[in-house]
DRENDO-151584 format. One line per field, with one value per atom (N, C-alpha, C): residue in one letter; atom name; x, y, z. Coordinates in steps of 0.05 Angstrom, whole numbers. Layout:
N
r = c(a;...)
a = c(CA;...)
x = c(X;...)
y = c(Y;...)
z = c(Z;...)
# end
This chain:
147
r = c(m;m;m;d;d;d;n;n;n;i;i;i;v;v;v;w;w;w;f;f;f;w;w;w;i;i;i;i;i;i;l;l;l;g;g;g;i;i;i;v;v;v;l;l;l;i;i;i;i;i;i;a;a;a;e;e;e;l;l;l;v;v;v;t;t;t;p;p;p;g;g;g;m;m;m;v;v;v;v;v;v;v;v;v;f;f;f;l;l;l;g;g;g;i;i;i;s;s;s;a;a;a;l;l;l;i;i;i;v;v;v;a;a;a;a;a;a;g;g;g;v;v;v;q;q;q;l;l;l;d;d;d;l;l;l;l;l;l;s;s;s;s;s;s;w;w;w;p;p;p;a;a;a;m;m;m;l;l;l;s;s;s;a;a;a;w;w;w;l;l;l;g;g;g;c;c;c;s;s;s;l;l;l;l;l;l;t;t;t;v;v;v;t;t;t;t;t;t;l;l;l;r;r;r;q;q;q;v;v;v;m;m;m;k;k;k;r;r;r;f;f;f;l;l;l;s;s;s;g;g;g;s;s;s;t;t;t;e;e;e;k;k;k;g;g;g;s;s;s;t;t;t;d;d;d;e;e;e;d;d;d;l;l;l;d;d;d;a;a;a;f;f;f;g;g;g;l;l;l;l;l;l;v;v;v;k;k;k;v;v;v;v;v;v;q;q;q;v;v;v;d;d;d;p;p;p;q;q;q;d;d;d;p;p;p;c;c;c;k;k;k;g;g;g;r;r;r;i;i;i;a;a;a;f;f;f;r;r;r;g;g;g;t;t;t;t;t;t;w;w;w;e;e;e;a;a;a;e;e;e;c;c;c;l;l;l;d;d;d;d;d;d;a;a;a;l;l;l;i;i;i;m;m;m;g;g;g;a;a;a;e;e;e;v;v;v;r;r;r;l;l;l;i;i;i;q;q;q;r;r;r;e;e;e;n;n;n;l;l;l;i;i;i;w;w;w;i;i;i;v;v;v;e;e;e;e;e;e;a;a;a)
a = c(N;CA;C;N;CA;C;N;CA;C;N;CA;C;N;CA;C;N;CA;C;N;CA;C;N;CA;C;N;CA;C;N;CA;C;N;CA;C;N;CA;C;N;CA;C;N;CA;C;N;CA;C;N;CA;C;N;CA;C;N;CA;C;N;CA;C;N;CA;C;N;CA;C;N;CA;C;N;CA;C;N;CA;C;N;CA;C;N;CA;C;N;CA;C;N;CA;C;N;CA;C;N;CA;C;N;CA;C;N;CA;C;N;CA;C;N;CA;C;N;CA;C;N;CA;C;N;CA;C;N;CA;C;N;CA;C;N;CA;C;N;CA;C;N;CA;C;N;CA;C;N;CA;C;N;CA;C;N;CA;C;N;CA;C;N;CA;C;N;CA;C;N;CA;C;N;CA;C;N;CA;C;N;CA;C;N;CA;C;N;CA;C;N;CA;C;N;CA;C;N;CA;C;N;CA;C;N;CA;C;N;CA;C;N;CA;C;N;CA;C;N;CA;C;N;CA;C;N;CA;C;N;CA;C;N;CA;C;N;CA;C;N;CA;C;N;CA;C;N;CA;C;N;CA;C;N;CA;C;N;CA;C;N;CA;C;N;CA;C;N;CA;C;N;CA;C;N;CA;C;N;CA;C;N;CA;C;N;CA;C;N;CA;C;N;CA;C;N;CA;C;N;CA;C;N;CA;C;N;CA;C;N;CA;C;N;CA;C;N;CA;C;N;CA;C;N;CA;C;N;CA;C;N;CA;C;N;CA;C;N;CA;C;N;CA;C;N;CA;C;N;CA;C;N;CA;C;N;CA;C;N;CA;C;N;CA;C;N;CA;C;N;CA;C;N;CA;C;N;CA;C;N;CA;C;N;CA;C;N;CA;C;N;CA;C;N;CA;C;N;CA;C;N;CA;C;N;CA;C;N;CA;C;N;CA;C;N;CA;C;N;CA;C;N;CA;C;N;CA;C;N;CA;C;N;CA;C;N;CA;C;N;CA;C;N;CA;C;N;CA;C;N;CA;C;N;CA;C;N;CA;C;N;CA;C;N;CA;C;N;CA;C;N;CA;C;N;CA;C;N;CA;C;N;CA;C;N;CA;C;N;CA;C;N;CA;C;N;CA;C;N;CA;C;N;CA;C;N;CA;C;N;CA;C)
x = c(1427;1396;1372;1364;1341;1316;1296;1274;1258;1254;1235;1258;1275;1286;1283;1283;1276;1250;1233;1207;1204;1210;1213;1221;1237;1259;1242;1229;1220;1191;1178;1155;1158;1185;1195;1197;1207;1215;1185;1166;1147;1129;1131;1118;1124;1152;1162;1154;1153;1152;1118;1103;1077;1070;1082;1077;1081;1094;1094;1063;1052;1025;996;1012;992;992;982;989;989;999;989;1013;1040;1064;1059;1045;1043;1052;1049;1063;1085;1104;1135;1138;1130;1138;1133;1109;1107;1134;1131;1161;1182;1191;1215;1210;1190;1184;1197;1180;1187;1218;1230;1263;1279;1266;1275;1272;1252;1240;1256;1257;1283;1310;1320;1348;1349;1331;1319;1324;1307;1311;1335;1354;1378;1399;1391;1407;1404;1379;1370;1359;1355;1337;1302;1290;1260;1264;1252;1256;1226;1203;1183;1159;1141;1123;1110;1098;1086;1105;1129;1152;1156;1162;1163;1143;1112;1091;1089;1092;1090;1111;1135;1155;1155;1134;1123;1107;1086;1065;1075;1096;1103;1127;1136;1153;1136;1120;1103;1081;1072;1063;1080;1110;1125;1136;1135;1154;1126;1103;1078;1073;1074;1066;1089;1114;1141;1144;1163;1172;1153;1136;1112;1107;1107;1104;1129;1151;1178;1180;1173;1179;1162;1136;1119;1129;1141;1153;1169;1192;1208;1195;1181;1165;1135;1132;1106;1099;1070;1060;1052;1045;1035;1009;995;970;956;938;920;894;888;864;849;830;810;784;768;736;723;716;689;669;659;635;635;623;625;616;587;568;582;608;623;644;651;665;656;622;605;592;591;573;602;590;598;609;603;613;589;595;580;570;545;535;514;505;492;461;440;418;404;399;392;363;344;314;305;285;264;238;230;206;179;164;144;125;117;101;109;136;145;172;179;198;225;217;246;251;236;252;258;279;282;306;333;349;373;399;422;442;464;482;504;506;520;536;564;578;564;566;558;527;519;486;467;440;425;408;408;402;380;350;333;347;333;346;322;324;309;320;316;325;299;315;293;292;311;304;285;302;297;288;277;269;290;294;312;319;344;339;358;345;353;386;408;428;452;429;451;467;486;499;491;490;479;496;505;521;503;516;503;509;488;489;485;470;455;441;444;422;408;377;360;348;364;356;366;347;363;359;358;345;365;380;405;390;392;389;409;397;423;415;435;423;441;437;445;476;492;517;525)
y = c(-2236;-2222;-2240;-2227;-2251;-2240;-2262;-2251;-2231;-2224;-2202;-2179;-2173;-2155;-2143;-2166;-2161;-2156;-2166;-2158;-2127;-2115;-2087;-2069;-2078;-2060;-2065;-2089;-2088;-2070;-2079;-2061;-2026;-2017;-1988;-1983;-2002;-1988;-1987;-2007;-2006;-1983;-1976;-1955;-1925;-1920;-1900;-1892;-1922;-1919;-1914;-1923;-1909;-1886;-1873;-1839;-1831;-1839;-1830;-1830;-1854;-1851;-1835;-1839;-1827;-1798;-1776;-1751;-1746;-1729;-1732;-1729;-1740;-1740;-1748;-1770;-1786;-1811;-1831;-1862;-1859;-1843;-1839;-1843;-1825;-1830;-1854;-1871;-1889;-1913;-1907;-1923;-1918;-1897;-1889;-1900;-1908;-1913;-1944;-1955;-1983;-1995;-1973;-1975;-1978;-1959;-1951;-1976;-1984;-2018;-2031;-2031;-2055;-2049;-2032;-2026;-2034;-2024;-2044;-2062;-2075;-2108;-2120;-2106;-2115;-2112;-2086;-2078;-2095;-2121;-2129;-2115;-2088;-2064;-2082;-2092;-2103;-2127;-2148;-2177;-2190;-2179;-2188;-2174;-2187;-2170;-2151;-2154;-2135;-2108;-2111;-2093;-2079;-2096;-2086;-2062;-2077;-2051;-2035;-2039;-2012;-1989;-2002;-1982;-1968;-1985;-1970;-1952;-1959;-1945;-1916;-1922;-1893;-1879;-1891;-1879;-1867;-1878;-1866;-1838;-1847;-1821;-1796;-1799;-1785;-1768;-1791;-1771;-1760;-1774;-1757;-1726;-1732;-1703;-1679;-1694;-1667;-1657;-1687;-1682;-1674;-1687;-1672;-1643;-1637;-1603;-1590;-1594;-1593;-1599;-1622;-1625;-1609;-1600;-1587;-1555;-1548;-1522;-1531;-1548;-1545;-1563;-1578;-1589;-1575;-1558;-1549;-1540;-1552;-1548;-1520;-1514;-1494;-1491;-1463;-1454;-1440;-1442;-1419;-1408;-1384;-1380;-1367;-1367;-1356;-1359;-1350;-1344;-1371;-1379;-1404;-1397;-1378;-1363;-1372;-1386;-1386;-1363;-1358;-1329;-1313;-1304;-1276;-1276;-1301;-1306;-1302;-1308;-1305;-1282;-1261;-1234;-1222;-1204;-1190;-1211;-1230;-1251;-1245;-1243;-1248;-1273;-1274;-1307;-1295;-1319;-1316;-1331;-1316;-1315;-1334;-1360;-1386;-1389;-1380;-1385;-1364;-1351;-1331;-1331;-1336;-1337;-1322;-1338;-1315;-1306;-1316;-1300;-1273;-1279;-1256;-1251;-1228;-1230;-1220;-1217;-1205;-1231;-1256;-1284;-1303;-1316;-1333;-1362;-1368;-1382;-1382;-1377;-1367;-1396;-1394;-1417;-1406;-1422;-1414;-1443;-1446;-1468;-1492;-1496;-1520;-1532;-1512;-1520;-1493;-1497;-1474;-1464;-1437;-1430;-1411;-1414;-1394;-1364;-1346;-1321;-1295;-1276;-1253;-1224;-1212;-1186;-1167;-1149;-1132;-1104;-1104;-1069;-1074;-1089;-1099;-1128;-1130;-1153;-1168;-1198;-1210;-1218;-1214;-1223;-1251;-1264;-1292;-1289;-1300;-1301;-1279;-1260;-1246;-1241;-1230;-1236;-1209;-1222;-1214;-1208;-1195;-1195;-1206;-1219;-1235;-1212;-1202;-1185;-1189;-1218;-1224;-1260;-1270;-1293;-1294;-1304;-1310;-1339;-1351;-1383;-1396;-1406;-1418;-1397;-1369;-1357;-1331;-1333;-1312;-1284;-1266;-1235;-1225;-1218;-1200;-1174;-1168;-1140;-1141;-1118;-1124;-1119;-1125;-1122;-1101)
z = c(881;896;901;923;934;911;912;895;905;935;943;929;935;925;897;875;847;851;860;858;863;886;895;871;861;839;813;805;778;788;811;818;816;821;822;797;787;750;739;737;727;734;766;771;758;755;745;717;701;673;674;693;686;690;704;706;673;658;629;615;625;617;631;661;678;687;680;690;722;738;763;775;774;792;813;816;838;833;819;811;812;796;797;824;845;877;893;882;887;878;860;844;854;861;879;905;914;949;939;925;913;917;906;899;928;944;978;989;982;998;995;965;955;963;971;987;1007;1026;1055;1055;1041;1037;1034;1009;1010;1029;1047;1063;1096;1090;1113;1136;1133;1153;1149;1128;1125;1119;1131;1124;1124;1136;1135;1118;1102;1083;1095;1120;1138;1139;1146;1145;1122;1099;1074;1065;1067;1058;1074;1107;1119;1114;1105;1098;1068;1052;1023;1029;1043;1049;1053;1083;1090;1073;1054;1040;1016;1011;989;997;1021;1034;1044;1046;1054;1022;1006;980;964;963;949;966;992;1011;1002;999;1005;980;964;941;909;917;890;897;916;914;902;909;904;878;864;836;815;827;809;803;818;813;790;787;761;736;746;723;720;716;717;687;678;651;648;622;609;620;628;631;615;604;595;602;617;619;605;595;574;583;567;567;567;588;582;571;574;557;528;519;491;478;488;482;478;493;489;476;463;443;413;418;393;391;406;400;383;362;349;321;320;294;277;249;224;217;226;210;188;168;146;152;148;149;125;135;117;114;125;126;133;124;137;140;168;168;149;134;120;131;152;166;181;201;207;199;181;162;190;206;225;242;238;254;226;236;219;225;209;219;212;225;218;219;205;202;223;242;262;281;278;296;281;263;240;245;249;247;247;250;245;276;280;303;298;313;314;315;299;299;301;312;312;305;285;290;297;311;329;310;288;273;251;231;210;203;179;167;160;166;156;121;112;85;76;68;53;38;54;47;55;72;83;108;106;133;158;184;204;231;245;273;286;309;333;351;366;391;417;421;446;434;459;461;486;475;492;495;515;512;487;464;444;415;422;402;395;378;381;362;380;366;354;330;311;296;284;271;248;233;205;205;183;185;176)
# end
């Protein structure tokens, strides 16, 4: 076999293997196109580099635009749609009061998500160490109520 044929075969195999580490199902079709060009060179259908590159680009465009959609139907991954609003997931959770403001006992700090946050209780005074329920957030201040 000619060196040019080996070049296209090796390029095709490398691109197909590269698909294993790059998501998107595009690189595999570039590799398949390189193997098609290798077959064209072997059958003496393509003899010059401009013809080979044009054939590779054309095959790549054709395979990516047509076969990719077909293959995505058979090889689709799992998708999960969930809430992207972290506050909605937090509402109703119980958290601990870690600090109470001595001048205003309705204000203090709570432990939540690995840090402390400013908190304000609209009804009663906060009690150090007590559990409170998250009901709302206004900027960086959590509004809480007695649990």
